[in-house]
C-alpha positions as CSV (number, residue, x, y, z in Angstrom):
1,M,167.4,58.3,116.9
2,I,165.0,56.1,119.2
3,W,163.9,59.3,120.4
4,G,163.8,61.2,117.7
5,E,161.4,58.2,116.2
6,I,159.3,59.1,119.0
7,F,158.9,62.3,118.9
8,A,158.1,62.8,115.6
9,E,155.2,59.6,116.5
10,L,153.8,62.1,118.9
11,E,154.1,65.1,117.1
12,A,152.3,63.3,114.2
13,E,149.0,62.0,116.4
14,L,149.3,65.5,118.1
15,Q,148.5,67.4,114.4
16,A,145.9,64.2,113.5
17,I,144.6,65.1,117.0
18,H,143.7,69.2,116.4
19,K,143.0,68.3,113.0
20,G,140.3,66.2,114.0
21,E,139.5,68.7,116.5
22,R,139.3,72.2,114.3
23,E,137.0,69.5,111.5
24,A,134.9,69.5,114.7
25,E,134.5,72.6,115.3
26,V,134.0,73.8,111.2
27,V,130.9,71.2,111.6
28,E,129.6,72.6,114.7
29,M,129.9,75.8,113.7
30,V,127.5,74.7,110.4
31,H,125.0,73.3,112.5
32,A,125.3,76.4,115.1
33,E,124.6,78.7,112.2
34,A,121.8,76.7,110.4
35,A,120.0,76.8,114.2
36,T,119.2,80.3,113.6
37,I,118.2,80.5,109.6
38,S,114.0,80.8,110.1
39,F,111.6,79.2,107.9
40,G,110.7,82.7,106.4
41,D,114.8,82.9,105.9
42,R,114.8,80.0,103.1
43,L,111.7,81.2,101.6
44,R,113.0,84.9,100.8
45,N,115.7,83.1,99.3
46,R,113.4,82.0,96.3
47,K,111.6,85.6,95.7
48,G,111.2,85.7,92.0
49,H,111.3,82.3,91.5
50,T,108.4,80.2,91.6
51,L,107.8,78.4,94.9
52,Y,105.7,75.3,96.0
53,L,104.0,75.1,99.0
54,R,101.9,72.0,100.3
55,L,99.1,73.0,103.0
56,R,98.2,71.3,106.1
57,H,94.7,70.2,104.4
58,G,97.0,68.7,101.5
59,E,96.3,70.7,98.8
60,T,99.4,73.0,97.1
61,R,99.9,76.3,96.5
62,S,102.6,77.2,93.9
63,G,103.0,80.6,91.8
64,E,106.3,83.2,92.2
65,L,107.5,84.2,95.4
66,A,106.6,88.3,96.5
67,E,107.4,88.5,99.4
68,A,108.0,86.3,102.7
69,T,108.4,88.1,106.1
70,Q,108.7,86.1,109.4
71,S,105.1,85.2,109.4
72,W,103.3,84.5,105.8
73,C,104.2,84.8,102.6
74,F,102.7,86.1,99.2
75,L,102.8,83.9,95.9
76,H,101.6,85.2,92.5
77,D,100.0,82.5,90.6
78,G,98.9,84.0,87.2
79,N,96.2,86.5,88.4
80,R,95.6,84.3,91.6
81,R,97.4,86.1,94.6
82,H,97.8,83.8,98.0
83,I,99.0,85.0,101.2
84,I,99.7,81.6,103.3
85,P,100.7,82.2,106.8
86,F,103.6,79.9,107.6
87,H,101.8,77.6,110.7
88,A,99.5,76.1,107.8
89,I,102.6,75.2,105.2
90,V,103.7,71.5,105.7
91,C,106.3,71.5,103.1
92,A,108.2,73.7,100.8
93,W,110.3,73.2,97.5
94,P,112.3,74.1,95.9
95,L,114.7,75.4,98.4
96,S,118.0,76.6,98.5
97,G,119.8,78.9,101.5
98,A,119.3,81.4,103.6
99,A,118.2,85.2,102.7
100,P,119.6,87.3,105.5
101,P,116.3,88.1,107.8
102,P,114.5,90.7,107.1
103,R,115.0,94.0,108.5
104,G,113.1,97.2,109.3
105,I,109.5,97.3,108.4
106,T,109.8,94.2,106.8
107,A,110.6,92.2,109.8
108,R,107.3,93.8,111.6
109,L,104.8,92.5,108.9
110,S,101.9,90.5,110.7
111,L,99.7,88.6,109.1
112,G,97.4,91.4,110.6
113,Y,99.5,93.7,108.5
114,A,98.4,91.7,104.9
115,L,94.8,91.1,106.7
116,R,93.8,95.0,107.3
117,K,95.5,96.6,103.7
118,L,92.8,93.7,102.0
119,A,90.1,95.0,104.4
120,S,91.3,98.7,103.5
121,Q,90.9,97.9,99.5
122,A,87.1,96.4,99.8
123,A,88.9,93.0,97.9
124,L,86.8,90.2,97.8
125,V,88.9,87.1,98.9
126,R,88.7,83.6,99.5
127,V,89.0,82.1,102.8
128,V,90.6,78.7,102.8
129,T,90.3,77.5,106.3
130,E,90.8,73.7,108.1
131,G,87.2,74.3,108.4
132,G,85.6,74.8,105.2
133,S,85.9,77.7,102.3
134,F,84.5,81.2,103.1
135,Q,84.4,84.0,100.6
136,G,83.4,87.6,101.1
137,H,85.0,91.0,101.7
138,I,87.6,91.6,105.4
139,G,85.9,93.9,107.6
140,M,87.6,94.2,111.2
141,V,90.9,92.9,111.9
142,G,91.4,92.1,115.4
143,A,94.8,90.7,117.1
144,D,94.4,86.9,116.2
145,Y,90.7,86.9,113.7
146,C,89.2,88.9,111.2
147,D,86.2,89.2,110.0
148,L,85.1,88.3,106.9
149,H,81.6,89.9,105.5
150,T,79.9,86.8,103.1
151,P,76.2,88.0,101.5
152,A,75.1,86.2,104.5
153,K,76.4,86.9,107.7
154,V,79.9,88.6,108.7
155,I,81.8,85.5,110.5
156,A,84.9,85.8,112.8
157,I,87.4,83.5,111.3
158,S,90.8,82.7,113.9
159,W,93.9,83.1,111.9
160,S,95.2,79.8,113.3
161,S,92.8,78.0,111.3
162,I,93.4,79.8,108.1
163,L,95.4,77.8,105.6
164,T,95.3,81.0,103.3
165,I,93.8,83.9,101.4
166,E,93.1,84.2,98.1
167,A,92.4,87.4,96.2
168,P,92.0,87.3,91.9
169,G,94.5,89.7,90.7
170,D,94.2,92.6,88.5
């Protein structure tokens, strides 16, 4: 009889250990999956909803999220439009789960793509940088900079300094 009790107790202990291991594996899998989710995936899950973005210079931009690639997003705020590179964003809210990673052409749309589109339309834009704001028309778009034609001169703006590109809506 005593042997039965000992084995029953051992069996219960082993089941508890296995249950703990399974729970630890689940937690580890959840953490591993979360590690694959990008900032863009989280933002893209809010497509069509209002999003608030605090930028590095302390200002907040908000609007309906129209698009989010792997490196920038596009907000509609009334008649204003904002193209915001992710490197300029300090925090974003409200966010929920993640959308699947972009596929096809959307996965390859760089900031250069958006800048070339604005240049082709000769759109009047306001480029907010860490060094100030400039208004004009985007000209040549290079690998990591763009030319902005202002009324006084043409200036080259490094993409890494861009906080937001704002354009009035239609």
